[in-house]
N, C-alpha and C positions, 0 to 999 in steps of 0.2 A: 498480436493475435489471438484468444483467448485456445488452449487448447484441444477442449472440448471437436470447436468450430476445424482447428486445423485435422483432425482424426476423425468426424465422422463419419467419412467412405469407408474407413480401413479395411472393415467386415467384408462390404462390397466389396470391394477389389480382391480383397484375396479367395473370396471365394471363383472371381473371374478367373484368377491365375491361377486357381485350380483345378477350374473346366479350362480353359484353354489347352495347357500342358495335357491335363489325365484324358480329351479327346483327343487330341494327335500326339502325344507323342514320340511312336512308334515316324510320326515324317519327319518331326523335326531333330530325330536321329537322325537324315544323311541318306548316306548308301543315292546308288541312283534306280531305285524300284517305284521312286516317289509318283503317284498315281491325279490324276487333277484330282479325284472325285475325293481325295486324302486328305488337297485342301483347306487347315481351315478360312474362316469366312474373313476374317483381320490379315490374312495376306493378300488379299482382294482388293486391284486400286480402282477406280471411278470410271476407267477404260475399256475393263472390264479383267483384264490381264492379273498374273500370281509373280509376288513378289518371294525370290528365290536368291538363297548363296551358291554361286556353281565352281567347283573346286576343277580345277585344267592340268595335264603334266604340263609340265614345263621341261626347257633343254635344257639338258646338268643343273638342274634349278638344286639340287641335292648338293655340288661342289660352289658350287655360288653363291648357297646360303651362308653353306660352313665358311666361306674367304670372308665375307660381310660378318661373319656373329662372332671371327676372332676378333674382330677391337672390338671389346669389348664397352663401357658405359664410362668415361670423361672423369675422371678425380674432379676436386678442387684445383688440382696441383696441373692437371694438362688443361686445368678450360686455356684456353684460346693460343697455344699452339697449336702446330697445323696439324690436319687429319687426314693431309689428301690420302694418302692410302686407303683410307676409310672410306671417305667419299667414290674414290672409285669403284671399291667394293658393293658399294651400293649401285652405285648407277648402274653397275654389270650384273649384279643382280635386278633391279629395275627396268632393265631393258628386255633383259630375256622374260619375268613375266609377264611385259607388253604386250609381245610378241605370241606367248600362250595363249594371251587374254582373245589379240587380234583373231588368228586361228579361230578358237572355238566359234567367236559372233560369230565370223563369213560364213559359219558352215548355218548358220539357223535363217528362215527362211526369209524374208522381205516381208517386215509389218507386222514382223515374230517374238518379238519383244523388242524391248527400250532400255537402254544401258542405263545403268546409277552409278555404279561407283568401279571402280577397279584402285588393285594398291596395289603401292611400290615393290612392296617385301616382302608380299605376300599372294601364291596361287587361287587366288579365288575372282571373281566379281560376281555383284550385286545385279542384276536382272530383274525385271518383269516379262512372262509369256503369258503367250497363249496359250492353248491346249493343243496347240503346233507345234510351236515353239521347246514345250514341256516334252512332249513325246521327241525331238528332237535331239536335245541334248541330250535325252536316255538312251537315245541309238549310237548319240556319239562316242567313239574310242577311246577320245581325247576327253571326254570331261572324268573327272576322276568321283566326284559326288554332286547330288545338289540338296541342298537343305528349303527351308520351309524360311521365310526372314520376313516374323511376325510378330505387333509391338507384342512383349512384356510389359504388366503395369508400374511402377512405382513399388515397392516395399516401404508401404509407408509405415512412420514411428504409431510405435504399439501404444491405445491410449492407456493413464494408470491404471484405468479399472481392472484392465482388462489384461497388464502386465501381470501383475499380481498372484502366483499361484500357491504351488507351494513353495517353492523358490520365489520369494517376494521380492520386486523390487527394491519397496521403501525401508530397505533395512537402518538403520543410524549407519555412519560411521564417523568417526572427528576428524576432521580436513583442519590441514593444516592452512592456515592465516592463510599464505600466500597461495595456495589455489582454492580456488571454489569446487572447483571439478573434481570429486573421487580420485577418477582413473587411472591422470595420467601419475602421483601416488603412490598409488595402491601397485603399477606394474612400474614400479621404482623408476621412472625419468627423472625424478627431484635430482635421485644418490645420481645418476647419469650428468644431469647438468653440474651437480658441483666438480665431479671431476672435469669437467668444460664439457663435456660431450652436447650441445642442444639442438645440431642440424646444420650449424652453421654450414652454406657453402654449398650441401646439398638442395636437393626439390625433390616435394611429393606430386604426384600428378593423382591425381583426383580425378574418374572417367562421371560426371551425376545431371545435376540437375546444373548448371552452372554454378555460378559465383558474384555475391556481393562484391564488387573488389574494393568499392570505398568506407564500408566496416571496417572500426577500429580495431578490428583483432588483431585487420590484416595489414597494416599501418608499416611502413617504411618495409613493406617484405617487394622481392620480384613478383611478377605470376606473367607468368605467359599462358595467353589466353587458343582458345582453337574452339568450336562447331562443327557436328555433325548431326544435321536432322535432316530424312527423311522421308518429312513432309514441309520442310523448306521453311522453319521457323528458325532459321538463324538472321542475323542483323543481316536486313537488307532482303526479303523472303528469299535468303537462298538456302542451299542443302550444305554445303560448306561456308566456314570463315574461321579468318586467322585475325589476330590483333588484339592490341587494345579493347576492348568493349564486349566479342564475339563471345564470348562464352555466360556474356549475362542472363539471370532466372529470368525465369517469365512470371505473368502473374499470379499478384496472391488469390484471384481468383481461383489458381489451380489448387488441387489438394499438394503438398510436395513441394510447392514451385518454389523455395529455397533448402530445400534433403542438398545442395549440393554445396553449400553456404556453415551450415551446421556442421558435417563431416568434414569439412577444411577446418573449421575450426577446432576439430578432435584430433584432426594431424598433426596443425602446423600454427594455429593461431595464437596470439598473445596479446594481454592488454599492459597499454605501456607502461601503469601501477603495478604491475607485475600480481595482480591480482585470480586474474582467471589466465590459463595460458591452455598452447594442449603439449600436444607430447614432446613431439622436436619441434619447440618452440622460436627455435632461429631458421629454420628452417624456412625454403621459398617454395611458392606454389606453382605447377602447369594443372588451370581449371581446364579440363572438357566436357562442353557440355552433347551428351551423349543423345537427348530425348528428345520426343518431337508432340503436339498436342492433336490428341486422336480423336474424332468426331467432330468437328470443332462450333459444329451449326446444328450440333442434336443434344448430346453433354459431355462432351470436354473432361479428356481425363491425359495424364501425359503419362508417355508408354516411348520403351526406349527399341530401337532397331535392331535387329543383333546387326545389320550389317553396318552401320552404325556405330554401336561396341567397333566393329572390326579395324575403324578406320581413326578410330582414340587412338587403341594399342597401336597399332602402324604408326602416328604419326608418334606415337612416346616415342619411338623405336627411334623413328627418321630424328630423334633428337638431340639419342645420347650422344651424339659426338658432338655438339654443343653446351647442352646445361648435363651438370650430374645429376641424375634422377635417380633417386634410392630404390623409389618404390612407384607401384601403381596399385591406386587401390580403389575396385569397387564395388560400391553399397546398392550391390539391383542384383536383378534377377527373379524367378519361378518356378513353380513346378515340381516331384518330389521324386526323385530321383536315390534308389539304393542299388550304385554301383556308376563304376565312372561311369561318364555321358562323354568316352574320346572316339566313337568313330566316325565318321563324318560332319564333326565338325570343327568348322574354319578356325572357329577362339580360339581352339586346341592349339593350335600351328601359332598362333602370335602370343599365348601364354609362353611356351614353347621356347617362339622369339628371342623374346622377350629374358625372361630364364637362363637362354643361352650366354645374353651379354651384362648379365649381375643383376637383372631387376627383376623382383617375383612379380607376382601379381595375386593381391592380395580381395579377398570376395567376399560377400557374404554367405551365409548360410542358408538364408531367410527365418521369417517372421510368421509360423505357420502352426510353432506347436509342433512337429512330426519328430516323433522318437525312431524313429528308424529308416530316412531318408532325406536330402537335402534336395536344394536350388538349384538351378544352371543356371551362370557359369563356373559356379564353386562343385560340383561336381565331379568337374578337371583336373583327370589324377596330378597334373603338375601343376594346377594354382594355389594357391595359400586359404585354404576354407574356413572361418572364424565365426567361432560363436559365440552368441554374449555371456555374460556372465554379471554375478551379483555383488556388493559389496562383501558379502561373506561367504563368497569364494563359492557360490553355487548357480546350475546351472539357472538363467534366465528360463522362466518358464514357456515365453512362447519360441526363443530360440529352434529352429532344426537341429536335428541331432543325428551323426550317425558316426557311431565308432569306427570305422576306417576315412570314412570320403574325410571327418570334419579332421584339423588341420590342429585348431589349438581353438584356445577362448581369452575372450581378453570383455576389458566392461563394455558393459552395455544394456545398464538398465539405472535408467535417470543419471542419461549424461548432462552435463551442462555445457552448451558452444553456442557460436554467435546464429544469428537467426537476419533475418531477411529486409525487416517489417523493420528497420530505421538500424541505422548505423553505430547505437550502441545496444541493442538490443539481444537479450540471448537467453533461451530458454532449454529443463533439461527435455532429453526425449529417451523409447526409449525403442532398440531395436540393434540387430547384428549387426547394420548399418553403422551405428554408434560405435562399436567394437569391429570392427574390422580396419578404421581408420588409425584407430589406438597403435595396432599391428603397425599400417605402413607408415606410419611416425616412429615408430620404436623403429624398424630398419634406416630410419634417417642417422638418428642414434649409433648404429652399431655398424655401420658405415662409415662414418665420422671415423668410431674408433678404431676401425679396422678396414679403411678405404676399397682395401680389391680381393674384399674373400668373397667367395661363389654362393649364390643363394643356397648351396644344401649349408656351406660350411656354416652358419649364419642360425638357420634353421636349425644343424646338428644341434648347437649351443643354447636355441631358444626351448628344445625338446629336451635337452638330459638336466639343464639347468634350474628349470617353472616348477612348481604348485603343481602340481597335479586339483581335478579339479573333475568328484564322481557323478556320472550324472542318477540321479533318479529312473530314469526309463525303464523300462521293460529290459530294455536290449543290456544295461545296467552299462559297465565300461565306463573310460576315466583317460584328461587325455591332459597337456598341462596350460595355464594359465600365464599367458605371456606374463613375465622378473624379466626387464633389463638387466641388473646390477650380476649374474650370475654368468648372462650371456656376457659380460664388457669384462669377466674377471676370466674365464673357461680359454685353454686354448684350443687352436685352429683343431680339430682330431676327423676320423673319417667318416662318410654318416654310416648311420649304424640303426636308422630304419629305411631300407631301401624303400619298401612301399610306402612310404607317405614321399622320397627326396627325388626318387625317376619316374 
């Protein structure tokens, strides 16, 4: 598919994101004071209800969650061993969360709500409610937060003509003959491979638009699949699906339909002849489709509900006893945030849950050219917020930037990876979406190097040992660009940047 047709609606989508979050940013922030008049149209259902994510109190939640989190993600050496204690702790947490959800739902007026999702490890429920139901939630002392659940458009790749600015995306670079994509060698993945660190035995979770599992770039890999789609766009017309084929991508008539295939290839793809490879070329994949087709009968577009993202993160957590998960990658989001967006944010709880068991969540900062803000959910303080850089170590012109909310840079301009057009198709795309899986893939190499390291320990080594990129934004400032060899060599030390790490 020609790049121009892929990106013809990028500007329109970016405008929609700005409008949606600009109009209702206070409503999206959570809390219990959400009013019916503050709800965005995108959150309303066909039957006149509004989609919300409800947080609620759970008896002994902190104690039960701590017990569950004490069982870290299984390492390849531990795979297949009994995890009965971990499974029992997870089951106890799930029972308590279920009781908490049932108590809140039981208090709602009849016919004033519809239950869409509950979560086994997180004290939240996705509902749609009438005005009466919303009022009942606000008045319920068991309810701790109410968030808007509205779809956000996919951050589409930036067209080459728009990606060039003061920091050009078309800088020439000498590419090693073993890899057509400049990103992995730039961050020292080839050096890690030469030392035996290829991601083997580890999985990278890609929460995106799904995957073309038959692509040659994924040949021989284990691909675990799931789908969470509020609009019932999972296989079979369901809102949830699991197993082979459940994360299949959408039709090519939709913008961004194969976005997940491109991101998965950057993180862990490998061509059999060695001419192209992603960062963790021998890692396996967990492909989680978290998007829906919005306005299918008028002007269809691909968007992701926060409630589906929450289920995807919850699902990754549930797999930690079975698969060695190095990182979760989310190349999605939108809005403009100049401070941490933690308050009343359900995804913060999920990201914290994963981080506690040694699984980081890498999230794109966004492609809106912002110089003093980034998108959500990258603005969550415990996320690894990833901005895009060029081959000459400049900030990619489109990459959203904030000096304290962003965590790190990674290659994001003219990144070559798999696409969904065929089993042998590849293209170069621009975006923070392309930068983010570089970091997730790098985590697989670093976890293979030191399987039991915490997220803080690995991040500290990356931040301390990587070269810095200074932005040309008026706010100025610099942050490291990921470089794997330095992190492989460094000793594990105590965190030195608590603002970024906590």
